[in-house]
Legacy VTK file of the C-alpha trace (Angstrom):
# vtk DataFile Version 3.0
C-alpha trace
ASCII
DATASET POLYDATA
POINTS 153 float
119.418 133.555 121.970
116.631 131.133 121.110
115.926 130.483 117.462
112.601 131.574 116.015
110.644 130.930 112.882
107.123 131.401 111.566
104.728 128.473 111.854
101.920 127.979 109.355
98.857 125.811 108.856
99.526 122.625 106.909
96.640 121.776 104.634
93.124 123.165 104.225
91.768 121.411 107.326
94.310 123.199 109.509
93.425 126.772 108.540
90.516 127.231 110.962
92.259 125.703 114.038
95.395 127.720 113.197
93.444 130.988 112.936
91.607 130.175 116.160
94.867 129.477 118.035
96.495 132.671 116.744
93.528 134.801 117.756
92.991 133.098 121.129
96.649 133.565 122.065
96.619 137.183 120.878
93.473 138.018 122.870
94.675 136.297 126.032
98.218 137.687 125.884
99.507 134.166 126.485
102.096 131.926 124.860
101.633 128.256 124.020
104.269 125.809 125.258
104.948 122.951 122.853
107.513 120.392 121.760
108.881 120.154 118.213
111.288 117.765 116.524
114.202 119.555 114.864
117.346 117.905 113.517
116.467 114.561 115.133
115.977 116.191 118.556
112.918 117.093 120.491
113.008 120.757 121.510
110.979 122.675 124.048
109.371 125.676 122.370
106.790 128.398 122.703
104.360 129.734 120.135
103.407 133.390 120.238
101.090 135.333 117.983
102.566 138.145 115.931
100.940 140.014 113.060
98.375 137.265 112.479
100.818 134.345 112.458
102.406 132.072 115.046
106.084 132.524 115.748
107.979 129.558 117.183
110.776 130.212 119.666
112.932 127.241 120.584
114.029 127.056 124.206
116.417 125.039 126.318
115.233 122.214 128.510
115.602 123.055 132.227
118.432 120.527 132.624
120.372 122.262 129.829
120.529 125.508 131.797
123.321 125.962 134.302
123.069 128.232 137.306
125.041 131.328 136.296
125.765 132.311 139.877
125.780 135.964 140.780
126.564 137.896 137.597
125.492 141.270 138.951
128.091 143.994 138.902
129.191 145.720 142.085
130.174 148.788 140.029
127.929 151.769 140.802
126.395 153.866 138.037
125.728 157.577 138.131
122.617 159.391 137.005
124.655 161.125 134.268
125.933 157.778 132.933
122.370 156.446 132.855
121.117 159.573 131.076
123.771 159.260 128.373
123.157 155.516 128.011
119.427 156.187 127.558
120.217 158.938 125.046
122.416 156.521 123.109
119.634 153.924 123.031
117.204 156.549 121.747
119.659 157.652 119.040
120.258 154.062 117.958
116.565 153.140 117.791
115.439 152.195 114.325
118.736 150.655 113.212
118.534 149.183 109.708
119.323 145.536 110.385
120.391 145.033 106.758
123.440 147.201 107.544
124.609 144.830 110.294
126.883 141.872 109.664
128.457 139.012 111.593
132.003 140.179 112.459
132.851 136.879 114.135
131.922 134.767 111.092
133.826 137.168 108.826
136.964 136.895 110.995
136.615 133.115 111.196
136.294 132.823 107.399
139.374 135.012 106.969
141.301 132.786 109.384
140.221 129.616 107.554
141.138 131.119 104.163
144.536 132.239 105.519
145.335 128.828 106.955
144.043 127.026 103.841
146.403 129.150 101.718
149.304 127.912 103.848
149.966 131.247 105.486
150.296 131.738 109.204
147.613 133.604 111.059
148.452 136.627 113.129
147.541 136.199 116.779
144.686 138.304 118.129
145.500 141.709 119.539
146.216 142.029 123.226
143.274 143.241 125.286
143.112 147.010 125.465
143.041 148.819 128.808
139.621 149.947 130.038
138.314 153.151 128.497
136.612 156.084 130.162
132.963 154.986 130.126
131.526 158.505 129.964
133.802 159.481 127.073
132.912 156.286 125.213
129.172 156.822 125.761
129.366 160.445 124.612
131.363 159.469 121.512
128.837 156.715 120.742
125.983 159.242 120.972
127.843 161.581 118.597
128.497 158.696 116.160
124.851 157.607 116.286
123.680 161.172 115.600
126.161 161.493 112.710
124.958 158.209 111.223
121.316 159.240 111.584
121.964 162.650 109.988
123.879 161.275 107.017
127.350 162.012 108.374
126.674 165.470 109.815
126.805 166.024 113.589
LINES 1 154
153 0 1 2 3 4 5 6 7 8 9 10 11 12 13 14 15 16 17 18 19 20 21 22 23 24 25 26 27 28 29 30 31 32 33 34 35 36 37 38 39 40 41 42 43 44 45 46 47 48 49 50 51 52 53 54 55 56 57 58 59 60 61 62 63 64 65 66 67 68 69 70 71 72 73 74 75 76 77 78 79 80 81 82 83 84 85 86 87 88 89 90 91 92 93 94 95 96 97 98 99 100 101 102 103 104 105 106 107 108 109 110 111 112 113 114 115 116 117 118 119 120 121 122 123 124 125 126 127 128 129 130 131 132 133 134 135 136 137 138 139 140 141 142 143 144 145 146 147 148 149 150 151 152
């Protein structure tokens, strides 16, 4: 995922051009392509207006992007699966991002602490067999509803 950050006007003389660029981009529905220097590297980026400010999204240069090949899945989906998936997305809308955390970083820190303490790390669990997609989707919808309703289904 590209990184993003807010971009502001630097100095009093930049306020008018900044405001003009924000408004012109917002009215046109366009993005501005630009280059920025970050960490001693020049990065390709885009500026987009959002809530009266410019948001900078860093991108990859074309030569940094590899052809992924055909990643489409040959597995068919049913109308019922799609309905439940859409229901799950609707139930999960409005997630409080402050409740989310980085599981990978947490596991990595635990591993580093374990090894630094001189203990051996337990190997990761073996991959689990595939689950019934419909059952998993339905359970996820129930969990999302429970979470939204304060623990009541």
